[in-house]
C-alpha positions in Angstrom: -18.9 -32.9 -1.0 -21.3 -34.0 -3.6 -21.5 -30.4 -4.9 -17.8 -30.2 -5.4 -17.9 -33.6 -7.1 -20.7 -32.3 -9.4 -18.6 -29.1 -10.2 -15.5 -31.1 -10.9 -17.2 -33.5 -13.2 -18.6 -30.8 -15.2 -15.3 -28.9 -15.5 -13.5 -32.1 -16.6 -16.3 -32.7 -19.1 -16.1 -29.2 -20.5 -12.3 -29.2 -20.7 -12.4 -32.4 -22.9 -13.8 -30.1 -25.7 -10.9 -27.6 -25.0 -10.3 -27.1 -28.9 -13.8 -26.0 -29.3 -13.4 -23.6 -26.3 -10.2 -22.3 -27.5 -11.8 -21.5 -31.0 -14.4 -19.6 -29.0 -11.7 -17.3 -27.5 -9.7 -17.1 -30.8 -12.7 -15.6 -32.6 -13.0 -12.3 -30.8 -9.2 -12.2 -30.3 -8.4 -12.4 -34.1 -11.2 -10.2 -35.1 -10.2 -7.4 -32.7 -6.4 -7.9 -33.6 -7.4 -7.3 -37.1 -9.5 -4.2 -36.2 -6.6 -2.8 -34.1 -4.2 -3.1 -37.0 -6.6 -1.5 -39.5 -7.8 1.3 -37.4 -4.5 2.2 -35.6 -4.3 5.7 -37.1 -7.7 6.6 -35.4 -6.1 5.8 -31.9 -2.5 6.6 -32.2 -2.0 9.9 -34.0 1.3 11.0 -35.0 1.2 14.2 -32.9 0.0 12.6 -29.7 1.4 14.5 -26.7 0.9 14.6 -23.0 -2.0 16.7 -22.0 -2.1 16.1 -18.4 -1.2 19.3 -16.7 1.7 19.4 -14.2 2.5 22.1 -11.7 6.0 22.4 -10.3 6.3 23.8 -6.7 9.9 25.0 -6.8 11.1 25.5 -3.3 14.7 25.5 -4.2 16.4 28.9 -4.4 19.4 27.5 -6.2 20.3 27.4 -10.1 19.4 23.6 -10.5 15.6 24.1 -9.5 15.3 27.0 -11.9 16.8 24.9 -14.5 14.4 22.0 -14.1 11.5 24.7 -14.5 13.2 26.1 -17.5 13.3 22.8 -19.2 9.6 22.0 -18.5 8.7 25.5 -19.8 10.6 24.7 -23.0 8.8 21.4 -23.5 5.5 23.1 -22.9 6.3 25.8 -25.5 7.0 22.8 -27.8 3.6 21.5 -27.0 4.9 18.2 -25.7 3.9 18.5 -22.2 1.5 20.9 -20.3 3.2 22.7 -17.5 0.7 25.1 -15.6 1.4 28.0 -13.2 -2.0 27.5 -11.5 -1.7 24.6 -8.9 -5.4 24.0 -8.8 -5.6 23.3 -12.6 -3.0 20.6 -12.3 -3.5 16.8 -12.1 0.1 16.2 -11.2 2.2 18.1 -8.7 6.0 18.0 -8.5 7.8 19.3 -5.6 11.4 20.5 -5.9 12.7 20.6 -2.2 14.5 23.6 -0.7 18.0 22.1 -0.5 17.7 20.3 -4.0 20.6 22.4 -5.5 22.8 21.7 -2.5 22.1 18.0 -2.6 23.0 18.0 -6.3 26.3 19.9 -5.7 27.3 17.6 -2.8 26.3 14.6 -5.1 24.1 13.2 -2.3 20.6 13.6 -3.7 19.3 13.2 -0.2 16.0 15.0 -1.1 15.0 14.2 -4.6 12.1 15.7 -6.4 8.7 14.3 -5.2 5.7 13.8 -7.4 2.0 13.1 -6.8 -1.2 12.9 -8.7 -4.7 14.3 -7.8 -8.1 12.9 -9.1 -8.4 10.8 -12.2 -5.0 11.0 -13.9 -3.5 8.9 -16.5 -0.9 6.5 -15.0 1.1 6.6 -18.4 1.4 10.5 -18.0 2.5 10.1 -14.3 5.1 7.6 -15.4 6.5 9.7 -18.1 6.9 12.8 -15.8 8.6 10.7 -13.2 10.9 9.3 -15.8 11.5 12.8 -17.2 12.4 14.2 -13.7 14.7 11.2 -12.8 16.5 11.7 -16.1 17.0 15.5 -15.4 18.1 14.9 -11.9 20.6 12.1 -13.0 22.0 14.5 -15.6 22.5 17.2 -13.0 24.3 14.8 -10.7 26.6 13.7 -13.6 27.3 17.4 -14.5 28.1 18.1 -10.8 30.4 15.2 -10.6 32.4 16.2 -13.9 32.6 19.7 -12.8 34.1 18.6 -9.5 36.5 16.3 -11.2 37.7 19.2 -13.6 38.0 21.5 -10.7 40.4 19.1 -8.8 42.4 18.1 -11.9 45.5 20.0 -12.5 46.0 18.8 -16.1 42.4 19.7 -17.4 42.3 21.3 -20.7 39.1 23.0 -20.0 37.7 25.1 -17.2 34.9 24.0 -14.9 32.8 26.7 -16.3 33.2 25.3 -19.8 32.5 21.8 -18.7 29.3 23.0 -16.9 28.2 25.0 -20.1 28.7 21.8 -22.3 26.8 19.5 -19.9 23.9 22.0 -19.7 23.7 22.2 -23.5 23.8 18.4 -23.6 21.0 18.1 -21.1 18.8 20.6 -22.9 19.2 18.7 -26.2 18.4 15.4 -24.5 15.3 16.9 -22.9 14.0 18.5 -26.2 14.2 15.2 -27.8 12.5 13.3 -24.8 9.3 12.8 -26.9 10.6 12.2 -30.4 10.5 8.5 -30.4 8.1 7.5 -27.7 4.4 7.9 -28.0 2.5 8.5 -24.9 -1.1 8.6 -24.1 -3.2 11.8 -23.4 -5.4 11.7 -20.3 -8.1 8.9 -20.7 -6.9 8.0 -24.1 -5.8 4.4 -25.0 -4.0 2.8 -27.9 -5.7 0.8 -30.7 -4.5 -2.5 -29.0 -5.8 -1.5 -25.5 -9.1 -0.5 -27.0 -9.9 -3.5 -29.0 -8.4 -5.8 -26.3 -11.2 -4.6 -24.0 -14.0 -4.6 -26.5 -13.0 -8.1 -27.6 -13.2 -9.3 -23.9 -16.8 -7.8 -24.0 -17.7 -9.6 -27.2 -16.4 -12.8 -25.5 -18.9 -12.2 -22.6 -21.6 -11.8 -25.1 -20.9 -15.1 -26.6 -21.0 -16.6 -23.1 -24.3 -15.0 -22.6 -25.6 -16.6 -25.8 -24.3 -20.0 -24.8 -26.1 -19.9 -21.5 -29.2 -18.7 -23.3 -29.1 -21.5 -25.9 -28.8 -24.3 -23.3 -32.2 -23.3 -22.0 -33.7 -22.9 -25.4 -32.4 -25.4 -27.9 -33.5 -29.0 -27.5 -30.4 -30.7 -29.0 -28.2 -28.9 -26.4 -30.4 -29.7 -23.5 -30.2 -33.3 -24.5 -26.7 -33.4 -23.6 -27.7 -33.0 -20.0 -29.9 -36.0 -19.7 -27.4 -38.0 -17.7 -27.0 -35.0 -15.3 -30.6 -34.5 -14.7 -31.1 -37.9 -13.2 -28.7 -37.1 -10.4 -30.3 -36.5 -7.0 -30.3 -32.7 -7.2 -33.3 -30.3 -7.0 -33.7 -27.9 -9.9 -32.5 -25.0 -7.8 -29.5 -27.0 -6.7 -28.6 -27.9 -10.3 -29.0 -24.5 -11.8 -26.9 -23.0 -9.0 -24.3 -25.6 -9.5 -24.4 -25.1 -13.2 -23.9 -21.2 -12.8 -20.9 -22.0 -10.6 -19.4 -24.2 -13.3 -20.1 -21.6 -16.0 -18.5 -18.8 -14.0 -15.5 -20.9 -13.6 -15.1 -21.7 -17.1 -15.9 -18.1 -18.2 -13.2 -16.8 -15.9 -10.7 -19.4 -17.1 -11.4 -18.6 -20.8 -11.4 -14.8 -20.2 -7.9 -15.1 -18.7 -6.8 -17.2 -21.7 -8.1 -14.4 -23.8 -6.2 -11.8 -21.7 -3.0 -13.9 -21.9 -3.1 -13.9 -25.7 -3.2 -10.1 -25.7 -0.5 -9.8 -23.0 1.8 -12.0 -25.2 1.1 -9.6 -28.2 1.1 -6.3 -26.3 2.1 -6.0 -22.6 0.3 -2.5 -22.3 -3.0 -4.3 -22.6 -5.0 -4.8 -19.5 -2.6 -3.0 -17.4 -3.2 -2.2 -13.7 -3.8 -4.2 -10.6 -4.3 -7.9 -11.6 -6.4 -8.5 -8.5 -9.0 -5.9 -9.6 -9.0 -7.3 -13.0 -9.8 -10.6 -11.6 -12.6 -9.2 -9.6 -14.0 -7.6 -12.6 -13.8 -10.8 -14.7 -15.7 -12.8 -12.0 -18.2 -10.1 -11.7 -19.0 -9.9 -15.5 -19.1 -13.7 -15.6 -21.8 -13.6 -12.9 -23.7 -10.9 -14.8 -23.6 -12.3 -18.2 -24.4 -16.0 -17.2 -27.3 -14.9 -15.1 -28.6 -12.8 -17.9 -28.2 -15.7 -20.4 -30.1 -18.0 -18.1 -32.8 -15.4 -17.5 -33.2 -14.7 -21.2 -33.6 -18.5 -21.9 -36.9 -18.4 -20.0 -38.4 -16.0 -22.5 -36.7 -16.7 -25.8 -38.1 -19.5 -28.0 -36.1 -21.9 -30.3 -37.8 -20.1 -33.3 -36.8 -16.7 -32.6 -33.4 -17.5 -31.0 -31.4 -16.6 -34.2 -33.0 -13.2 -34.6 -32.5 -12.5 -31.0 -28.9 -13.4 -31.0 -28.3 -11.3 -34.1 -29.9 -8.4 -32.4 -27.6 -8.7 -29.4 -24.5 -8.7 -31.4 -25.5 -5.8 -33.5 -26.4 -3.8 -30.4 -23.0 -4.6 -29.0 -21.1 -3.7 -32.3 -22.8 -0.4 -32.3 -22.5 0.7 -28.8 -19.2 -1.0 -27.5 -16.8 0.8 -29.8 -15.9 -2.4 -31.8 -16.6 -0.1 -34.7 -15.2 3.2 -33.5 -17.6 5.5 -35.2 -17.2 8.1 -32.4 -13.4 8.3 -33.3 -13.9 8.2 -37.1 -16.5 11.2 -37.1 -17.6 13.8 -34.6 -21.1 13.0 -35.7 -21.2 10.0 -33.5 -19.5 11.4 -30.5 -22.5 10.7 -28.4 -21.6 7.0 -28.5 -18.4 7.5 -26.6 -20.3 7.9 -23.2 -23.1 5.5 -23.6 -24.1 3.5 -20.5 -23.3 0.3 -22.1 -19.6 1.4 -22.7 -19.4 3.0 -19.2 -20.5 -0.4 -17.7 -18.2 -2.9 -19.5 -15.4 -0.8 -21.0 -14.7 2.1 -18.8 -13.7 0.1 -15.6 -10.8 -1.7 -17.4 -9.6 1.7 -18.6 -9.8 3.1 -15.0 -7.9 0.1 -13.8 -5.2 0.8 -16.2 -5.1 4.5 -15.2 -4.9 3.7 -11.5 -8.5 5.0 -10.7 -10.2 3.9 -7.6 -13.0 1.2 -8.2 -15.3 2.6 -5.3 -17.5 4.0 -7.9 -17.8 0.6 -9.8 -18.4 -1.1 -6.4 -21.4 1.2 -5.7 -22.9 0.1 -9.2 -22.0 -3.5 -8.9 -23.7 -4.0 -5.6 -27.4 -3.3 -6.6 -26.8 -5.1 -9.9 -25.8 -8.3 -8.1 -28.7 -7.9 -5.7 -31.3 -7.5 -8.6 -29.9 -10.4 -10.6 -30.0 -12.5 -7.4 -33.5 -11.9 -6.9 -34.3 -12.5 -10.5 -32.4 -15.8 -10.6 -34.0 -17.1 -7.6 -37.4 -16.1 -9.0 -36.7 -18.0 -12.2 -35.6 -21.1 -10.2 -38.9 -21.1 -8.3 -40.8 -20.6 -11.7 -39.0 -23.7 -13.1 -39.9 -25.8 -9.9 -43.5 -24.7 -10.1 -43.6 -25.9 -13.6 -42.3 -29.3 -12.7 
């Protein structure tokens, strides 16, 4: 119970300086918002199309199944989508059932077109293909309904064949314009807002790391804790409780930052919110523990130089300055380990990729940091 009271008291004390904490969040948010606006052309080229390959398994022997395939072939010729005839090369597979034409003609749609993805596939591409197939199916149903009404009407001024031809032409025109106004993402590609939202979050975690490091180094900051140091807690207990408090605050401020981006652009930080929460907690643990550990080795004298070095390394490796997109000379930066660690997981969540690989990486990191943190606590106790 006393642990809970300690954490509660620290959180209340920290929240009293909320304006300063909000400014801490606004700094990376405004910086990355400006960069997203000024470098938008590097992320959103005007000729952006879907490159994720789709294979259509047409089991329907009727005319409507063939018409769906023909429309996809037309869009592929216009280089708006990527239809492939080789099933193994496709990331998305659409299946037209054997009775598709019959279900359209009877206006029942009992067996609609099914779509599934395989491997690492852009969730945006999957959503666009799903929408396109639903639109085509809906228009075929409308065409069938109109032809049925024309056939039953004795006063119709056009024949059923003429009505069918007009609707087919209209459908082809709509399909050919399906990508004129909506930009979509190629596989593994993000928009400028999505890119900088993630890199800005990483920059916020670097700021948390520096804050944790400064509390162990700078005397004026450690003086703020004099009243807390007289409480009946051992060094190990106090540092563990402080870590818990810092993690809670870091997680809270991270979601304030995410909320600001969500208000501006809902496509940022897409995917399962539960997985995003787990990632935030994991990074909160990693950067706060690293800051605590680095505080044991950095002196007050070299603290500014060390902090500047950390920020420069982050700017160079994280993609805040998108050198790899500006020039092919820096293409090696796009796959560096640091970006794979802090940037790629959020993109994977957005694209619906499984986090099993990340879990395999996170487990040994937590183990190593836990051992190092406990060693640091024993070292502090030995000095006392």
